[in-house]
C-alpha positions as a Markdown table, in Angstrom:
| # | Residue | x | y | z |
|---|---|---|---|---|
| 1 | Met | -0.4 | 0.2 | 0.0 |
| 2 | Ser | 1.2 | 3.1 | -0.9 |
| 3 | Leu | 1.5 | 6.2 | 1.4 |
| 4 | Gln | -1.1 | 7.9 | -0.4 |
| 5 | Glu | -3.5 | 4.8 | -0.2 |
| 6 | Arg | -2.7 | 4.8 | 3.7 |
| 7 | Ile | -4.0 | 8.5 | 3.4 |
| 8 | Tyr | -7.2 | 7.4 | 1.6 |
| 9 | Gln | -7.8 | 4.3 | 4.2 |
| 10 | His | -7.9 | 6.5 | 6.9 |
| 11 | Phe | -9.8 | 9.3 | 5.6 |
| 12 | Thr | -12.3 | 6.3 | 4.5 |
| 13 | Asp | -11.8 | 4.9 | 8.1 |
| 14 | Ser | -12.6 | 7.6 | 10.0 |
| 15 | Ile | -15.6 | 8.7 | 7.7 |
| 16 | Gln | -17.3 | 5.3 | 8.3 |
| 17 | Thr | -16.6 | 5.2 | 12.0 |
| 18 | Lys | -18.3 | 8.8 | 12.2 |
| 19 | His | -21.3 | 7.6 | 10.1 |
| 20 | Asp | -21.8 | 4.2 | 12.4 |
| 21 | Ala | -21.3 | 6.6 | 15.2 |
| 22 | Leu | -24.0 | 8.9 | 14.6 |
| 23 | Glu | -26.4 | 6.0 | 14.1 |
| 24 | Gln | -26.2 | 4.6 | 17.6 |
| 25 | Leu | -25.0 | 8.4 | 19.4 |
| 26 | Ala | -27.5 | 10.8 | 18.0 |
| 27 | Glu | -30.1 | 10.4 | 20.6 |
| 28 | Pro | -27.9 | 9.9 | 23.8 |
| 29 | Ile | -25.7 | 12.9 | 22.7 |
| 30 | Glu | -28.9 | 15.1 | 23.0 |
| 31 | Leu | -29.8 | 13.9 | 26.1 |
| 32 | Ala | -26.5 | 14.4 | 27.1 |
| 33 | Ala | -26.5 | 17.8 | 26.4 |
| 34 | Gln | -29.9 | 18.2 | 27.8 |
| 35 | Thr | -28.5 | 16.5 | 31.2 |
| 36 | Ile | -25.5 | 19.4 | 31.2 |
| 37 | Val | -28.2 | 22.7 | 29.8 |
| 38 | Gln | -30.5 | 21.2 | 33.2 |
| 39 | Ser | -27.2 | 21.5 | 35.1 |
| 40 | Leu | -26.0 | 25.0 | 34.4 |
| 41 | Leu | -29.6 | 26.4 | 34.7 |
| 42 | Asn | -29.4 | 25.1 | 38.1 |
| 43 | Asn | -26.4 | 27.1 | 39.0 |
| 44 | Gly | -24.2 | 23.3 | 38.2 |
| 45 | Lys | -20.7 | 23.0 | 36.7 |
| 46 | Val | -19.3 | 20.8 | 35.0 |
| 47 | Leu | -16.0 | 18.9 | 36.3 |
| 48 | Thr | -13.8 | 16.9 | 32.9 |
| 49 | Cys | -11.6 | 14.6 | 32.9 |
| 50 | Gly | -9.7 | 11.9 | 31.2 |
| 51 | Asn | -5.9 | 10.9 | 30.3 |
| 52 | Gly | -3.6 | 11.5 | 27.5 |
| 53 | Gly | -5.6 | 12.6 | 24.4 |
| 54 | Ser | -8.4 | 12.2 | 26.3 |
| 55 | Ala | -7.1 | 14.9 | 28.8 |
| 56 | Gly | -7.0 | 16.9 | 25.9 |
| 57 | Asp | -10.8 | 16.2 | 24.6 |
| 58 | Ala | -11.6 | 17.2 | 28.7 |
| 59 | Gln | -9.5 | 20.3 | 28.2 |
| 60 | His | -11.1 | 21.3 | 25.2 |
| 61 | Phe | -14.4 | 20.9 | 25.6 |
| 62 | Ser | -14.0 | 23.5 | 29.3 |
| 63 | Ser | -12.4 | 25.3 | 27.4 |
| 64 | Glu | -15.1 | 26.2 | 24.9 |
| 65 | Met | -18.0 | 26.5 | 28.0 |
| 66 | Leu | -15.7 | 28.8 | 29.9 |
| 67 | Asn | -14.4 | 31.0 | 26.6 |
| 68 | Arg | -16.7 | 30.4 | 23.6 |
| 69 | Tyr | -17.6 | 27.9 | 21.2 |
| 70 | Glu | -18.9 | 29.6 | 17.8 |
| 71 | Arg | -21.1 | 32.2 | 19.4 |
| 72 | Glu | -20.2 | 35.6 | 21.8 |
| 73 | Arg | -22.0 | 34.5 | 25.0 |
| 74 | Pro | -21.3 | 34.7 | 28.3 |
| 75 | Ser | -18.7 | 32.1 | 29.9 |
| 76 | Leu | -20.2 | 28.7 | 31.7 |
| 77 | Pro | -18.8 | 26.9 | 34.0 |
| 78 | Ala | -16.4 | 24.0 | 33.9 |
| 79 | Ile | -13.2 | 23.1 | 34.9 |
| 80 | Ala | -10.9 | 20.7 | 33.6 |
| 81 | Leu | -9.1 | 18.1 | 36.2 |
| 82 | Ser | -6.2 | 17.7 | 34.1 |
| 83 | Thr | -4.7 | 20.8 | 34.2 |
| 84 | Asp | -3.4 | 21.8 | 38.0 |
| 85 | Thr | -0.2 | 19.8 | 37.3 |
| 86 | Ser | 0.7 | 20.5 | 41.3 |
| 87 | Thr | -2.2 | 18.8 | 42.5 |
| 88 | Ile | -1.9 | 15.7 | 40.1 |
| 89 | Thr | 1.7 | 15.2 | 40.8 |
| 90 | Ser | 0.8 | 15.3 | 44.9 |
| 91 | Ile | -2.0 | 13.4 | 44.6 |
| 92 | Ala | 0.0 | 10.8 | 42.5 |
| 93 | Asn | 3.3 | 11.1 | 44.8 |
| 94 | Asp | 1.4 | 11.5 | 48.2 |
| 95 | Tyr | -1.5 | 8.4 | 47.6 |
| 96 | Ser | -2.3 | 7.4 | 43.7 |
| 97 | Tyr | -2.7 | 8.1 | 40.4 |
| 98 | Asn | -5.5 | 6.1 | 40.7 |
| 99 | Glu | -7.0 | 9.0 | 42.7 |
| 100 | Ile | -6.0 | 12.1 | 40.9 |
| 101 | Phe | -9.4 | 12.9 | 39.8 |
| 102 | Ser | -11.0 | 11.5 | 42.7 |
| 103 | Lys | -9.8 | 13.7 | 45.0 |
| 104 | Gln | -10.3 | 16.6 | 43.0 |
| 105 | Ile | -14.2 | 15.8 | 42.9 |
| 106 | Arg | -14.4 | 15.3 | 46.2 |
| 107 | Ala | -13.4 | 18.8 | 46.9 |
| 108 | Leu | -14.8 | 20.5 | 44.1 |
| 109 | Gly | -17.9 | 18.6 | 43.2 |
| 110 | Gln | -21.2 | 19.3 | 44.2 |
| 111 | Ala | -24.7 | 17.5 | 44.2 |
| 112 | Gly | -26.5 | 18.1 | 40.7 |
| 113 | Asp | -22.7 | 18.8 | 39.0 |
| 114 | Ile | -21.9 | 17.2 | 35.9 |
| 115 | Leu | -18.5 | 14.8 | 35.5 |
| 116 | Leu | -17.8 | 14.3 | 31.8 |
| 117 | Thr | -15.0 | 12.3 | 31.4 |
| 118 | Tyr | -13.5 | 10.9 | 28.3 |
| 119 | Thr | -11.9 | 7.3 | 28.2 |
| 120 | Thr | -11.4 | 5.6 | 24.8 |
| 121 | Ser | -10.8 | 2.1 | 26.6 |
| 122 | Gly | -13.0 | 2.5 | 29.6 |
| 123 | Asn | -10.4 | 1.0 | 31.5 |
| 124 | Ser | -8.5 | 4.2 | 33.4 |
| 125 | Gly | -8.3 | 3.5 | 36.7 |
| 126 | Asn | -8.3 | 6.9 | 37.5 |
| 127 | Val | -11.8 | 7.8 | 35.6 |
| 128 | Leu | -13.4 | 4.3 | 37.5 |
| 129 | Glu | -12.5 | 6.2 | 41.0 |
| 130 | Ala | -13.4 | 9.6 | 39.3 |
| 131 | Ile | -17.0 | 8.1 | 38.7 |
| 132 | Lys | -17.5 | 6.7 | 42.0 |
| 133 | Ala | -16.5 | 10.1 | 43.6 |
| 134 | Ala | -18.9 | 12.0 | 41.5 |
| 135 | His | -21.7 | 9.2 | 42.5 |
| 136 | Asp | -20.6 | 10.1 | 46.1 |
| 137 | Arg | -21.1 | 13.5 | 45.5 |
| 138 | Asp | -24.5 | 13.0 | 43.6 |
| 139 | Met | -23.2 | 13.8 | 40.6 |
| 140 | Thr | -24.4 | 12.7 | 36.9 |
| 141 | Ile | -22.2 | 11.2 | 35.1 |
| 142 | Ile | -21.2 | 11.4 | 31.1 |
| 143 | Val | -18.7 | 9.1 | 30.2 |
| 144 | Val | -17.6 | 9.0 | 26.5 |
| 145 | Thr | -16.0 | 5.7 | 25.6 |
| 146 | Gly | -15.3 | 3.2 | 22.7 |
| 147 | Lys | -14.6 | -0.4 | 22.3 |
| 148 | Asp | -16.6 | -2.2 | 24.1 |
| 149 | Gly | -16.9 | 0.2 | 27.1 |
| 150 | Gly | -14.0 | -1.5 | 29.0 |
| 151 | Glu | -14.8 | -2.5 | 33.1 |
| 152 | Ile | -17.0 | 0.9 | 33.3 |
| 153 | Ala | -19.0 | -1.6 | 31.7 |
| 154 | Leu | -17.8 | -4.9 | 33.0 |
| 155 | Gln | -18.3 | -2.9 | 36.4 |
| 156 | Asn | -22.0 | -1.7 | 35.9 |
| 157 | Leu | -20.3 | 1.7 | 36.7 |
| 158 | Leu | -23.3 | 4.2 | 35.4 |
| 159 | Asn | -26.7 | 4.6 | 37.3 |
| 160 | Glu | -29.5 | 5.7 | 36.0 |
| 161 | Gly | -29.7 | 8.7 | 35.0 |
| 162 | Asp | -25.8 | 8.3 | 33.7 |
| 163 | Ile | -25.3 | 8.2 | 30.3 |
| 164 | Glu | -22.7 | 7.1 | 28.0 |
| 165 | Leu | -21.7 | 7.9 | 24.8 |
| 166 | Arg | -19.9 | 4.7 | 23.4 |
| 167 | Val | -17.6 | 5.2 | 20.0 |
| 168 | Pro | -18.5 | 1.8 | 18.2 |
| 169 | Ser | -14.9 | 1.0 | 17.3 |
| 170 | Asn | -11.9 | -0.8 | 18.7 |
| 171 | Ser | -9.3 | 1.9 | 16.9 |
| 172 | Thr | -8.6 | 4.3 | 19.2 |
| 173 | Ala | -7.7 | 6.9 | 16.7 |
| 174 | Arg | -11.0 | 6.7 | 15.3 |
| 175 | Ile | -13.0 | 6.7 | 18.8 |
| 176 | Gln | -10.3 | 9.8 | 19.8 |
| 177 | Glu | -11.6 | 11.1 | 16.3 |
| 178 | Val | -15.2 | 10.9 | 17.0 |
| 179 | His | -14.9 | 12.0 | 20.5 |
| 180 | Leu | -14.0 | 15.4 | 18.8 |
| 181 | Val | -17.0 | 15.6 | 17.0 |
| 182 | Ile | -18.8 | 14.5 | 20.0 |
| 183 | Thr | -17.6 | 17.6 | 21.9 |
| 184 | His | -18.1 | 19.7 | 19.5 |
| 185 | Cys | -21.9 | 18.6 | 19.2 |
| 186 | Leu | -22.5 | 18.8 | 22.7 |
| 187 | Cys | -21.0 | 22.5 | 22.8 |
| 188 | Asp | -23.4 | 23.2 | 19.9 |
| 189 | Leu | -26.3 | 22.0 | 21.6 |
| 190 | Ile | -25.8 | 23.9 | 24.9 |
| 191 | Asp | -25.5 | 26.8 | 23.1 |
| 192 | Val | -28.2 | 26.6 | 21.0 |
| 193 | Gln | -30.5 | 25.8 | 24.0 |
| 194 | Leu | -29.3 | 28.3 | 26.5 |
| 195 | Phe | -28.9 | 31.0 | 24.0 |
| 196 | Gly | -31.0 | 30.6 | 20.8 |
């Protein structure tokens, strides 16, 4: 396969994965956006987290909320839990890397807030602990996953009212590409509902 053929294959696979995801995720993405809007209208906020590229997705969502997406509007409350390196490294050093998000959630999360977490595999220990801590704080969970949902699905960690947006793919690259589209859908739907 030539290099250009590989490029065409990447684009073709990405398009197919997005098409498959659209068929499965349109309704739950709408529900997730409505859930976030209801939290914001009730003076809630969104806490986001993830690891690696998923940390980038979490930070991307938070920045679109705090600054703006595609229209001028007031800032919306969101905190990316992966950005404070002093906090993350002290928790990882003094306790465990699995607690870097959960300890922050226990301090910052309030009943009615949203935890929006990204994990391509559903297996990240610190995300599993984040979900448990958010439930302890009576928060609603929106988890953006892929593959088979991993330990989140296996351990049945989500409660009624929580939402999983699982991309139907086993390719980390394809999953991450769809996670970006999901993020942009959420931002757009939030803006439309709140600001017309």
